[in-house]
DRENMARPA-684071 format. One line per 2 residues: their letters; for each residue x, y, z of N, C-alpha, C, O. Coordinates in pm, whole numbers. Last residue first. Layout:
residues N
A) X Y Z X Y Z X Y Z X Y Z | ...
This chain:
residues 316
RG) 14114 -7598 6327 14260 -7614 6333 14296 -7761 6330 14414 -7796 6333 | 13845 -7620 6353 13902 -7587 6220 14053 -7606 6221 14111 -7630 6115
IS) 13805 -7645 6621 13780 -7760 6533 13845 -7735 6398 13897 -7829 6337 | 13846 -7388 6723 13948 -7488 6752 13929 -7612 6664 14028 -7679 6633
ML) 13616 -7262 6642 13741 -7216 6585 13850 -7324 6608 13934 -7347 6522 | 13427 -7386 6805 13420 -7397 6660 13554 -7360 6595 13597 -7427 6501
VN) 13513 -7301 7060 13516 -7444 7026 13517 -7465 6874 13591 -7547 6820 | 13469 -7026 7040 13606 -7074 7064 13618 -7223 7026 13718 -7265 6968
FL) 13195 -7019 7011 13279 -6973 6900 13423 -7022 6917 13489 -7056 6819 | 13125 -7111 7267 13091 -7190 7148 13177 -7150 7030 13227 -7236 6957
DQ) 13215 -6901 7429 13275 -7034 7445 13249 -7121 7320 13337 -7195 7275 | 13045 -6698 7343 13190 -6684 7324 13259 -6819 7335 13352 -6848 7259
IT) 12804 -6797 7431 12826 -6782 7286 12976 -6772 7257 13027 -6828 7160 | 12852 -6771 7707 12830 -6905 7648 12855 -6901 7498 12920 -6990 7444
SI) 12866 -6494 7732 12982 -6578 7769 12972 -6717 7707 13071 -6773 7660 | 12611 -6422 7660 12723 -6378 7578 12848 -6463 7607 12924 -6499 7516
VR) 12471 -6536 7874 12445 -6579 7736 12562 -6544 7646 12607 -6626 7566 | 12575 -6389 8086 12594 -6536 8082 12573 -6590 7941 12646 -6678 7894
AN) 12485 -6135 8029 12629 -6159 8034 12659 -6311 8025 12758 -6352 7963 | 12213 -6171 8057 12268 -6141 7923 12419 -6167 7919 12473 -6215 7820
AS) 12205 -6212 8333 12160 -6318 8240 12218 -6295 8102 12267 -6388 8038 | 12300 -5967 8428 12372 -6092 8460 12334 -6204 8364 12420 -6280 8318
YA) 12103 -5796 8330 12242 -5780 8286 12320 -5908 8310 12397 -5953 8225 | 11885 -5884 8476 11884 -5896 8330 12025 -5885 8274 12062 -5957 8181
NQ) 11970 -5816 8730 11947 -5958 8698 11948 -5979 8547 12003 -6077 8496 | 11980 -5536 8703 12101 -5609 8740 12087 -5758 8702 12181 -5819 8650
LL) 11717 -5475 8645 11821 -5448 8545 11947 -5527 8574 12013 -5578 8483 | 11602 -5550 8888 11560 -5616 8763 11666 -5598 8654 11699 -5691 8581
LL) 11730 -5373 9060 11752 -5517 9076 11713 -5593 8950 11781 -5687 8909 | 11628 -5130 8965 11772 -5156 8957 11804 -5306 8971 11892 -5359 8903
NS) 11360 -5155 9029 11400 -5150 8888 11549 -5181 8871 11589 -5249 8777 | 11386 -5148 9305 11331 -5268 9242 11370 -5273 9095 11407 -5378 9042
ME) 11484 -4889 9332 11567 -5002 9376 11519 -5132 9314 11599 -5217 9274 | 11267 -4741 9239 11392 -4735 9164 11486 -4850 9204 11559 -4902 9120
DD) 11074 -4797 9434 11052 -4836 9294 11182 -4841 9216 11206 -4933 9137 | 11205 -4693 9661 11167 -4835 9655 11148 -4881 9511 11197 -4987 9470
IN) 11232 -4417 9598 11350 -4501 9621 11317 -4650 9608 11395 -4725 9550 | 11098 -4221 9363 11055 -4317 9465 11167 -4419 9482 11195 -4497 9391
VG) 11153 -3881 9300 11209 -4016 9285 11161 -4103 9400 11178 -4069 9517 | 10896 -3648 9175 11004 -3692 9262 11047 -3836 9236 10982 -3906 9158
TE) 10677 -3572 9027 10810 -3555 8968 10924 -3610 9052 11037 -3618 9005 | 10443 -3631 9167 10446 -3644 9022 10588 -3646 8966 10615 -3716 8868
AD) 10505 -3586 9432 10450 -3716 9395 10458 -3740 9245 10478 -3853 9200 | 10586 -3321 9424 10687 -3424 9454 10638 -3562 9411 10715 -3645 9362
FR) 10335 -3207 9374 10444 -3191 9277 10550 -3299 9297 10597 -3360 9201 | 10201 -3271 9607 10152 -3320 9479 10260 -3312 9372 10274 -3402 9289
EQ) 10359 -3133 9790 10347 -3279 9801 10299 -3339 9669 10348 -3442 9624 | 10317 -2872 9706 10452 -2927 9701 10449 -3080 9706 10524 -3147 9637
LS) 10045 -2838 9760 10091 -2833 9621 10230 -2894 9608 10259 -2961 9508 | 10056 -2854 10040 9978 -2951 9963 10023 -2955 9818 10038 -3063 9759
SA) 10212 -2631 10100 10260 -2765 10137 10188 -2872 10056 10248 -2969 10010 | 10046 -2424 10008 10178 -2443 9949 10232 -2584 9977 10290 -2648 9890
VV) 9826 -2453 10180 9809 -2469 10035 9944 -2498 9969 9954 -2586 9883 | 9954 -2399 10423 9887 -2529 10403 9871 -2556 10254 9898 -2666 10206
QQ) 10034 -2137 10376 10136 -2240 10398 10079 -2379 10378 10145 -2467 10322 | 9794 -2005 10363 9876 -2011 10243 9984 -2119 10255 10020 -2183 10157
AE) 9720 -2029 10631 9637 -2091 10527 9717 -2106 10397 9707 -2209 10330 | 9922 -1878 10750 9910 -2020 10782 9828 -2093 10676 9861 -2204 10637
AD) 9867 -1626 10644 9996 -1690 10616 9990 -1840 10642 10045 -1919 10566 | 9615 -1578 10752 9630 -1586 10607 9760 -1657 10570 9764 -1738 10477
RT) 9683 -1570 11023 9591 -1673 10974 9604 -1690 10823 9603 -1802 10772 | 9852 -1344 11019 9904 -1474 11062 9816 -1587 11011 9866 -1688 10962
AN) 9674 -1146 10939 9788 -1176 10854 9847 -1313 10889 9887 -1389 10800 | 9503 -1144 11160 9452 -1181 11027 9564 -1220 10934 9552 -1316 10858
AA) 9684 -1056 11355 9620 -1188 11368 9566 -1235 11234 9581 -1352 11198 | 9743 -801 11255 9850 -900 11269 9793 -1041 11278 9845 -1135 11218
QS) 9493 -679 11274 9556 -693 11143 9666 -800 11146 9680 -879 11053 | 9459 -686 11551 9365 -758 11464 9425 -781 11327 9412 -889 11269
SQ) 9668 -518 11623 9666 -657 11673 9575 -742 11586 9607 -856 11552 | 9587 -281 11503 9707 -346 11454 9716 -492 11501 9765 -578 11428
FS) 9354 -229 11658 9347 -243 11512 9467 -319 11459 9452 -411 11378 | 9460 -207 11917 9361 -311 11887 9354 -337 11737 9348 -452 11693
VI) 9627 16 11880 9685 -111 11924 9591 -226 11890 9634 -330 11841 | 9432 205 11808 9540 172 11714 9601 37 11750 9623 -47 11663
RR) 9280 216 12039 9217 170 11915 9323 129 11813 9307 30 11742 | 9463 330 12213 9418 192 12238 9354 133 12113 9370 14 12084
AF) 9477 583 12097 9597 500 12103 9561 353 12125 9619 264 12064 | 9215 670 12146 9260 653 12009 9385 564 12003 9397 480 11914
ED) 9213 686 12425 9123 592 12357 9169 566 12214 9162 453 12165 | 9405 889 12464 9426 756 12522 9339 652 12450 9386 542 12419
IS) 9278 1103 12344 9405 1054 12289 9432 912 12337 9476 827 12261 | 8921 1036 12336 9042 1094 12391 9165 1040 12320 9157 943 12245
GS) 8713 1057 12039 8748 1009 12172 8874 1077 12221 8928 1165 12154 | 8575 952 11735 8592 1059 11832 8621 999 11968 8559 900 12007
FP) 8609 858 11397 8624 820 11538 8646 944 11624 8727 1030 11590 | 8356 965 11163 8494 955 11210 8500 922 11358 8408 952 11434
TA) 8133 883 10967 8133 874 11114 8277 858 11163 8316 748 11201 | 8200 934 10702 8069 976 10752 8064 977 10904 7999 1063 10964
TS) 8456 824 10686 8435 963 10650 8304 1016 10706 8298 1129 10754 | 8511 619 10983 8485 640 10841 8467 789 10813 8463 870 10905
GI) 8751 453 11200 8637 539 11172 8623 558 11023 8710 519 10945 | 9073 430 11108 8988 407 11224 8872 505 11215 8892 626 11221
GA) 9233 507 10902 9179 372 10898 9095 336 11018 9049 222 11029 | 9324 759 10867 9406 673 10953 9354 530 10955 9422 440 11005
EP) 9132 895 10735 9239 838 10654 9330 746 10735 9403 664 10678 | 8969 1017 10921 8936 879 10882 9042 814 10795 9044 692 10780
AY) 9115 1197 11184 9102 1185 11039 9073 1040 11001 9146 950 11043 | 8920 1235 11483 9041 1192 11413 9015 1169 11265 8906 1126 11226
TR) 8828 1458 11738 8785 1383 11620 8906 1359 11531 8986 1449 11507 | 8837 1430 12097 8882 1488 11972 8832 1401 11857 8796 1285 11877
SN) 8761 1494 12441 8734 1423 12316 8783 1502 12195 8771 1625 12190 | 8942 1458 12740 8890 1549 12638 8876 1477 12504 8968 1408 12460
ST) 9072 1249 12883 8926 1262 12885 8868 1355 12780 8756 1334 12734 | 9354 1231 12855 9275 1113 12892 9124 1127 12882 9054 1027 12872
LR) 9474 1472 12774 9528 1344 12729 9429 1230 12746 9421 1141 12661 | 9338 1673 12897 9353 1680 12751 9399 1545 12695 9366 1509 12582
AM) 9378 1599 13162 9243 1590 13104 9250 1592 12952 9176 1519 12885 | 9649 1657 13187 9603 1520 13205 9465 1500 13144 9438 1398 13081
LD) 9644 1932 13148 9716 1849 13053 9673 1702 13063 9660 1633 12962 | 9498 2002 13380 9443 2030 13247 9512 1945 13141 9445 1892 13053
LV) 9668 1927 13584 9539 1860 13572 9478 1883 13434 9413 1794 13379 | 9881 2106 13529 9903 1961 13532 9773 1886 13512 9766 1792 13432
RT) 9764 2360 13557 9814 2315 13426 9829 2164 13422 9794 2101 13322 | 9689 2347 13837 9595 2380 13729 9641 2326 13595 9566 2255 13527
TD) 9832 2316 14066 9808 2195 13986 9719 2222 13864 9679 2128 13795 | 10093 2490 14232 9967 2497 14157 9951 2376 14066 10045 2337 13997
GM) 10333 2509 14356 10241 2404 14403 10110 2401 14328 10024 2318 14357 | 10459 2727 14249 10506 2595 14211 10415 2483 14256 10419 2373 14201
PT) 10236 2988 14135 10315 2921 14240 10348 2778 14201 10273 2715 14127 | 10267 3206 13861 10206 3080 13907 10292 3017 14015 10411 2993 13992
DT) 10342 3442 13738 10332 3440 13885 10265 3314 13938 10211 3314 14048 | 10337 3402 13463 10463 3448 13525 10459 3441 13676 10565 3433 13739
DY) 10173 3090 13396 10177 3235 13397 10303 3277 13472 10367 3195 13538 | 10205 2825 13422 10139 2868 13299 10128 3020 13291 10079 3074 13192
AV) 10412 2625 13567 10400 2772 13557 10338 2812 13425 10409 2831 13326 | 10432 2349 13523 10339 2402 13626 10310 2548 13600 10195 2591 13609
LL) 10608 2311 13325 10497 2216 13333 10392 2259 13435 10278 2213 13432 | 10807 2484 13376 10703 2529 13284 10586 2431 13279 10477 2466 13234
SD) 10995 2355 13516 10896 2427 13596 10782 2478 13507 10675 2512 13557 | 11185 2257 13345 11065 2176 13365 10963 2242 13458 10853 2188 13475
DA) 11372 2387 13124 11308 2442 13243 11177 2368 13266 11072 2408 13216 | 11471 2229 12918 11563 2321 12985 11505 2375 13115 11580 2406 13207
IV) 11242 2099 12839 11354 2019 12889 11451 2107 12967 11505 2066 13070 | 11100 2318 12749 11049 2246 12867 11159 2158 12926 11170 2144 13047
AP) 11250 2387 12527 11235 2486 12635 11185 2420 12762 11224 2460 12872 | 11220 2168 12353 11350 2190 12419 11341 2289 12535 11417 2278 12632
NI) 10940 1964 12367 10983 2102 12348 11115 2126 12423 11121 2107 12545 | 10998 1638 12249 10964 1723 12362 11019 1863 12335 11131 1878 12286
AI) 10894 1557 11912 10995 1570 12017 10940 1655 12130 10846 1733 12111 | 10838 1391 11605 10782 1448 11727 10885 1447 11838 10956 1348 11857
RS) 10929 1257 11383 10994 1384 11418 10946 1442 11551 11009 1534 11604 | 10783 1037 11322 10928 1017 11332 11001 1144 11376 11121 1140 11404
AF) 10530 1141 11306 10556 1042 11411 10706 1017 11429 10750 979 11537 | 10528 1295 11078 10547 1363 11206 10578 1264 11318 10645 1300 11415
GA) 10482 1208 10821 10608 1170 10884 10630 1230 11021 10740 1219 11076 | 10264 1466 10764 10332 1355 10698 10468 1327 10764 10557 1412 10763
KQ) 10186 1702 10887 10153 1574 10953 10230 1457 10894 10259 1360 10964 | 10252 1910 10718 10331 1890 10840 10305 1755 10906 10393 1701 10973
PP) 10287 1869 10368 10200 1878 10485 10273 1835 10612 10346 1736 10612 | 10563 2052 10217 10490 1928 10239 10401 1939 10363 10436 2012 10456
VD) 10290 2266 10148 10377 2160 10093 10515 2165 10159 10579 2270 10158 | 10053 2322 10416 10144 2368 10312 10237 2255 10268 10258 2159 10342
LS) 9902 2255 10627 9875 2181 10505 9964 2225 10390 9954 2172 10279 | 10003 2223 10966 10005 2299 10841 9983 2207 10722 10036 2096 10716
NS) 9975 2160 11235 9906 2080 11134 9895 2156 11002 9792 2152 10936 | 10144 2289 11399 10011 2350 11382 9928 2277 11278 9823 2325 11236
FI) 10405 2265 11612 10322 2183 11523 10183 2244 11518 10112 2249 11619 | 10683 2478 11619 10547 2452 11666 10473 2368 11563 10478 2395 11443
KG) 11013 2361 11650 10912 2420 11562 10773 2381 11609 10747 2264 11637 | 11235 2269 11787 11125 2327 11863 11019 2394 11779 10943 2477 11829
TP) 11439 2128 11679 11451 2275 11675 11339 2344 11752 11348 2463 11780 | 11376 1859 11677 11456 1909 11789 11473 2061 11790 11517 2118 11890
GD) 11028 1825 11565 11172 1816 11553 11246 1883 11668 11186 1955 11747 | 10768 1988 11653 10809 1923 11529 10961 1929 11516 11016 2024 11461
VF) 10672 1917 11998 10702 2004 11884 10751 1921 11766 10773 1800 11778 | 10481 1911 12290 10542 1834 12183 10557 1924 12060 10465 1997 12024
LA) 10388 2123 12439 10475 2026 12504 10548 1941 12401 10664 1904 12421 | 10278 2399 12423 10338 2323 12314 10440 2226 12373 10561 2245 12359
MG) 9994 2402 12643 10133 2434 12613 10182 2348 12497 10133 2237 12476 | 9714 2532 12834 9774 2448 12732 9918 2490 12706 9958 2600 12742
TT) 9642 2740 13000 9694 2617 13062 9751 2519 12961 9829 2430 12997 | 9750 3075 12954 9665 2963 12914 9728 2834 12965 9850 2820 12972
GD) 9944 3255 13025 9818 3260 13099 9721 3151 13059 9618 3135 13125 | 10175 3204 12893 10097 3319 12848 9962 3331 12917 9875 3406 12873
AL) 10410 3035 12879 10359 3094 13003 10283 3222 12970 10320 3332 13012 | 10484 2958 12628 10462 2853 12727 10407 2906 12859 10361 2827 12942
AA) 10395 3050 12296 10432 3091 12432 10396 2982 12532 10290 2920 12521 | 10280 2960 12064 10415 2914 12095 10455 2945 12238 10538 2875 12296
PT) 9942 2843 12013 10040 2944 12054 10174 2883 12090 10183 2771 12138 | 9745 2751 11787 9851 2677 11858 9959 2777 11899 10057 2793 11827
VT) 9384 2794 11774 9522 2834 11747 9618 2748 11827 9579 2681 11923 | 9072 2828 11645 9156 2732 11716 9300 2759 11677 9336 2749 11559
AS) 8812 3069 11688 8933 3023 11620 9006 2923 11708 9002 2932 11831 | 8462 3135 11625 8576 3111 11713 8694 3065 11629 8678 3026 11513
LS) 8125 3213 11616 8255 3238 11554 8364 3214 11658 8357 3269 11767 | 7775 3178 11532 7890 3161 11620 8019 3180 11542 8022 3165 11420
NI) 7574 3300 11364 7540 3225 11485 7658 3214 11582 7643 3238 11702 | 7459 3560 11195 7589 3502 11229 7570 3433 11363 7553 3499 11465
DS) 7185 3543 10969 7236 3560 11105 7373 3497 11116 7400 3394 11055 | 6944 3673 10737 7069 3604 10767 7112 3637 10909 7081 3743 10963
NG) 6665 3746 10755 6724 3694 10631 6852 3615 10658 6868 3504 10608 | 6554 3865 10982 6514 3729 10948 6578 3672 10823 6548 3558 10787
VA) 6601 4187 10866 6545 4106 10973 6503 3969 10918 6428 3958 10822 | 6907 4273 10722 6764 4252 10700 6711 4154 10804 6772 4050 10828
GD) 7178 4275 10768 7098 4380 10829 6949 4365 10809 6872 4437 10871 | 7331 4069 10683 7303 4173 10585 7215 4285 10639 7182 4379 10567
DL) 7576 4002 10944 7462 3966 10859 7431 4083 10767 7499 4185 10772 | 7937 3995 10945 7809 4058 10975 7699 3997 10891 7723 3947 10781
FR) 8250 3941 11069 8145 3877 10992 8011 3935 11037 7976 3926 11154 | 8585 4057 11062 8447 4077 11108 8350 4009 11011 8364 4018 10889
IT) 8905 4010 11183 8812 3981 11073 8670 3984 11129 8640 3923 11232 | 9200 4176 11270 9065 4139 11308 8980 4118 11183 8983 4198 11090
NG) 9451 4274 11251 9428 4137 11204 9290 4086 11241 9266 3965 11242 | 9372 4614 11202 9475 4514 11233 9447 4380 11169 9422 4372 11049
AP) 9016 4659 11167 9149 4708 11205 9243 4590 11226 9200 4480 11262 | 8795 4556 11026 8785 4687 11092 8920 4746 11130 8938 4867 11128
NS) 8735 4403 10748 8851 4414 10836 8849 4551 10903 8895 4650 10845 | 8456 4185 10662 8532 4310 10658 8648 4303 10756 8658 4210 10835
VV) 8186 4024 10501 8317 4011 10565 8392 4143 10552 8392 4206 10446 | 7855 3933 10532 7943 4042 10492 8073 4034 10572 8071 4037 10695
VD) 7642 3718 10398 7740 3722 10506 7848 3821 10462 7922 3796 10367 | 7508 3740 10163 7434 3776 10284 7522 3773 10409 7481 3821 10515
AP) 7671 3631 9972 7668 3777 9984 7596 3823 10109 7619 3934 10157 | 7845 3341 10104 7732 3407 10038 7733 3557 10063 7788 3605 10162
LA) 8204 3300 10058 8082 3301 10141 7969 3368 10066 7993 3445 9973 | 8414 3337 9887 8380 3200 9923 8251 3189 10002 8193 3080 10011
AQ) 8440 3611 9866 8411 3535 9744 8366 3393 9776 8289 3334 9700 | 8513 3673 10126 8383 3718 10075 8343 3641 9950 8225 3610 9931
LD) 8769 3560 10133 8663 3510 10221 8526 3550 10167 8434 3468 10164 | 8902 3719 9944 8891 3575 9923 8780 3514 10008 8705 3428 9961
AI) 8882 3972 10066 8821 3950 9935 8802 3800 9907 8699 3759 9854 | 9033 3928 10297 8891 3961 10309 8820 3933 10177 8710 3878 10176
IN) 9282 3889 10175 9223 3783 10258 9072 3806 10270 8994 3712 10254 | 9325 4137 10061 9308 4021 9973 9245 3904 10048 9166 3828 9993
AM) 9352 4293 10289 9245 4325 10194 9218 4208 10100 9103 4181 10065 | 9583 4188 10408 9454 4162 10468 9339 4191 10372 9238 4121 10374
PQ) 9822 4048 10172 9761 4161 10244 9621 4128 10295 9549 4049 10234 | 9928 3709 10245 9898 3817 10153 9834 3931 10231 9796 3912 10347
NF) 9902 3447 10359 10032 3506 10329 10016 3613 10220 10082 3607 10116 | 9668 3320 10385 9689 3432 10475 9824 3500 10451 9856 3600 10516
NV) 9454 3176 10171 9594 3213 10178 9610 3337 10267 9569 3446 10228 | 9213 2952 10286 9243 3090 10253 9392 3114 10271 9450 3078 10373
GI) 8972 2704 10232 9114 2734 10252 9142 2875 10204 9101 2914 10095 | 8691 2594 10380 8739 2701 10293 8886 2727 10327 8918 2766 10439
VT) 8468 2327 10412 8604 2376 10434 8638 2483 10330 8617 2465 10211 | 8177 2273 10585 8230 2311 10455 8366 2377 10478 8376 2472 10556
DD) 8093 1992 10797 8133 2130 10771 8174 2149 10625 8203 2053 10554 | 8041 1730 10865 7927 1819 10847 7965 1962 10814 7877 2048 10804
PN) 8252 1570 10933 8180 1537 10810 8070 1637 10775 8013 1631 10666 | 8565 1669 11039 8424 1695 11059 8346 1666 10930 8372 1730 10828
AT) 8829 1655 10979 8762 1528 11008 8613 1545 11025 8539 1447 11027 | 8935 1852 10695 8903 1837 10837 8830 1706 10857 8774 1651 10762
AS) 8972 1801 10431 9084 1864 10502 9060 1864 10653 9155 1876 10730 | 8753 1716 10297 8826 1613 10372 8946 1670 10446 9015 1597 10518
NT) 8664 1924 10145 8603 1909 10277 8673 1803 10361 8656 1799 10483 | 8965 2058 9994 8841 1981 9991 8787 1970 10133 8856 2002 10230
LP) 9105 2374 9900 9099 2258 9988 8965 2187 9970 8865 2250 9936 | 9241 2489 9584 9143 2492 9693 9149 2365 9777 9194 2260 9729
LV) 9567 2523 9742 9427 2563 9728 9372 2518 9592 9448 2509 9495 | 9833 2484 9746 9751 2376 9800 9602 2405 9787 9520 2320 9818
SP) 9954 2716 9661 9953 2603 9567 9865 2489 9616 9825 2404 9536 | 9970 2907 9859 9849 2905 9776 9842 2787 9680 9736 2761 9623
DD) 10069 2867 10170 10116 2823 10039 9993 2811 9948 9919 2713 9958 | 9956 2914 10404 10052 3015 10360 10109 2981 10223 10189 3057 10167
VR) 9622 2881 10525 9737 2825 10454 9828 2942 10416 9782 3054 10398 | 9369 2831 10760 9478 2918 10715 9583 2836 10643 9628 2733 10694
VI) 9041 2742 10695 9175 2692 10726 9279 2790 10673 9276 2826 10556 | 8729 2761 10823 8823 2838 10743 8964 2798 10787 9002 2817 10902
TV) 8446 2579 10815 8579 2580 10875 8674 2649 10779 8697 2602 10668 | 8102 2634 10869 8218 2652 10783 8346 2648 10866 8352 2706 10974
DQ) 7771 2536 10861 7892 2538 10942 8013 2539 10849 8024 2455 10760 | 7458 2684 10810 7579 2632 10746 7697 2646 10841 7722 2754 10895
RA) 7105 2665 10802 7228 2682 10880 7345 2618 10806 7331 2511 10746 | 6850 2836 10643 6941 2720 10633 7071 2750 10706 7139 2847 10675
GG) 6704 3071 10647 6659 2961 10730 6746 2838 10727 6720 2742 10800 | 6854 3248 10491 6727 3197 10440 6676 3077 10517 6612 2990 10459
VT) 7138 3149 10655 7091 3232 10545 6963 3169 10490 6962 3054 10448 | 7339 3146 10934 7211 3103 10879 7169 3202 10772 7164 3323 10796
YS) 7666 3024 11029 7572 3129 10991 7444 3066 10937 7442 2949 10898 | 7966 2976 11193 7833 2920 11168 7738 3036 11138 7732 3134 11213
LS) 8307 2908 11174 8201 3005 11152 8071 2931 11126 8067 2836 11048 | 8621 2870 11299 8492 2802 11287 8382 2907 11282 8366 2986 11374
IT) 8941 2876 11168 8832 2960 11218 8703 2883 11195 8677 2836 11084 | 9257 2714 11241 9125 2724 11177 9036 2827 11246 9053 2860 11363
NG) 9597 2644 11139 9496 2683 11237 9365 2717 11166 9364 2747 11046 | 9758 2620 10917 9692 2499 10965 9588 2528 11071 9498 2446 11093
SL) 9979 2869 11015 9932 2787 10904 9878 2655 10957 9945 2585 11033 | 9847 3034 11309 9955 2981 11228 9896 2901 11113 9777 2870 11113
MS) 9711 3317 11476 9692 3198 11393 9818 3163 11315 9887 3251 11263 | 9718 3550 11616 9792 3437 11672 9779 3310 11588 9830 3205 11627
ST) 9554 3730 11481 9698 3755 11485 9779 3636 11535 9897 3623 11501 | 9282 3740 11453 9352 3627 11391 9504 3638 11400 9575 3564 11333
DI) 9008 3814 11644 9147 3851 11620 9222 3728 11568 9224 3624 11634 | 8675 3857 11518 8776 3777 11588 8916 3822 11548 8940 3862 11434
EL) 8324 3936 11548 8457 3959 11494 8560 3887 11579 8538 3861 11697 | 7980 3903 11450 8091 3873 11539 8223 3905 11469 8231 3901 11347
GT) 7679 4096 11415 7762 3980 11388 7871 3963 11491 7855 4003 11607 | 7435 4300 11246 7500 4249 11367 7583 4127 11330 7560 4062 11228
AA) 7315 4595 11086 7378 4463 11079 7442 4427 11212 7497 4512 11282 | 7234 4850 11104 7131 4748 11125 7189 4608 11127 7121 4512 11166
GA) 7540 4957 11224 7411 5000 11173 7306 4896 11205 7291 4858 11321 | 7699 4705 11337 7731 4810 11241 7601 4852 11173 7557 4789 11077
TV) 7816 4541 11624 7701 4595 11551 7748 4706 11459 7828 4791 11499 | 7948 4242 11763 7968 4373 11703 7841 4412 11628 7768 4327 11576
PD) 8101 4022 12003 7985 4069 11928 8008 4210 11876 8080 4289 11938 | 8405 3843 11953 8334 3952 12021 8215 3994 11938 8224 4003 11815
SA) 8522 3503 12002 8491 3621 11922 8417 3723 12008 8374 3695 12119 | 8800 3321 12146 8659 3358 12137 8643 3484 12053 8737 3561 12034
VT) 9017 3072 12063 9006 3217 12069 8860 3254 12048 8802 3221 11945 | 9135 2788 12223 9023 2848 12150 9022 2998 12173 9025 3045 12287
EE) 9441 2611 12171 9357 2699 12251 9249 2759 12162 9267 2777 12042 | 9657 2328 12166 9550 2407 12106 9472 2489 12208 9441 2442 12318
SM) 9844 2164 12301 9875 2305 12273 9756 2389 12226 9757 2510 12245 | 9770 1900 12339 9839 1968 12448 9847 2119 12427 9855 2195 12524
SL) 9655 1834 12096 9572 1829 12216 9637 1903 12333 9568 1961 12416 | 9868 1849 11917 9762 1950 11912 9680 1952 12040 9640 2058 12088
AL) 10018 1620 11989 10078 1754 11996 9971 1862 12001 9980 1956 12080 | 9822 1421 11943 9885 1435 12074 9943 1574 12090 9921 1640 12192
QA) 9770 1451 11675 9663 1481 11770 9718 1496 11912 9665 1573 11992 | 10020 1371 11570 9964 1504 11541 9859 1542 11645 9860 1654 11696
AL) 10045 1108 11663 10144 1208 11703 10089 1349 11683 10109 1436 11768 | 9822 991 11533 9832 989 11679 9929 1096 11728 9899 1168 11823
ED) 9891 1033 11266 9768 1093 11319 9772 1098 11472 9732 1198 11532 | 10125 881 11252 10131 1024 11224 10009 1095 11282 10020 1203 11339
LQ) 10020 628 11307 10115 687 11401 10128 837 11379 10142 913 11475 | 9857 594 11081 9797 595 11215 9891 659 11317 9847 734 11404
């Protein structure tokens, strides 16, 4: 839960959405997007319709092919299909991998550079590209966007992008999360989201506050809050409160269980002591009986000794 909270906190402050551009190629139409700013763990959201059936796809960038293929649980969205693609290879191979994972009616190509294009098949009413966008975590702190990498992975300032490469970046992140050293060195970056932002500007400050307290996010059900079918959605603040409530409930349950077990243990101990322990009153009574019996026997023996002495003296 703490790793999920730390991960979502870092992502909420830094994530930006990259919009796509419409494109036409002959009879085919679709959308294309620049992927140059994507890091491992960043995603592309694609929605298309083929044969009247809509499909939502999340394409996850990975740089370590050993983690492929990804399952749909790689994202918290219960309604998407997850496709993991190794971006640490030539663009032609990336395009080939995407095309292999998507239906033939969705045509994938690379018009130039790091741009990926998605087109329908050009046949009227057969397939459509509905929407396309990317979610990225830029490292620049004054690039014109109001988000910023305020929290980073460790004191070196490594950008947290929720990479799934081995080892996954989220694992143990709660113990490594740190304030971006660049912000510590220059706190004016909390305001200056561009090179000419005046110091009295509140745009970034208000946006960061909204990202923390009001913007809704969806959280991984593996954290134990929400389920796979209905993952918890809410602000960072709401999720943190849910964690506190969850842990308080768990602690209360554990306390009740411990108290119940203590009652059982005490009862068993009393029964054990009753069966195997020493009763002082009974043992004292027994001791008195033994003492009296010993005294009586000693008197008898003493009397017999006296009689033998008398008999022996008669013989003399």
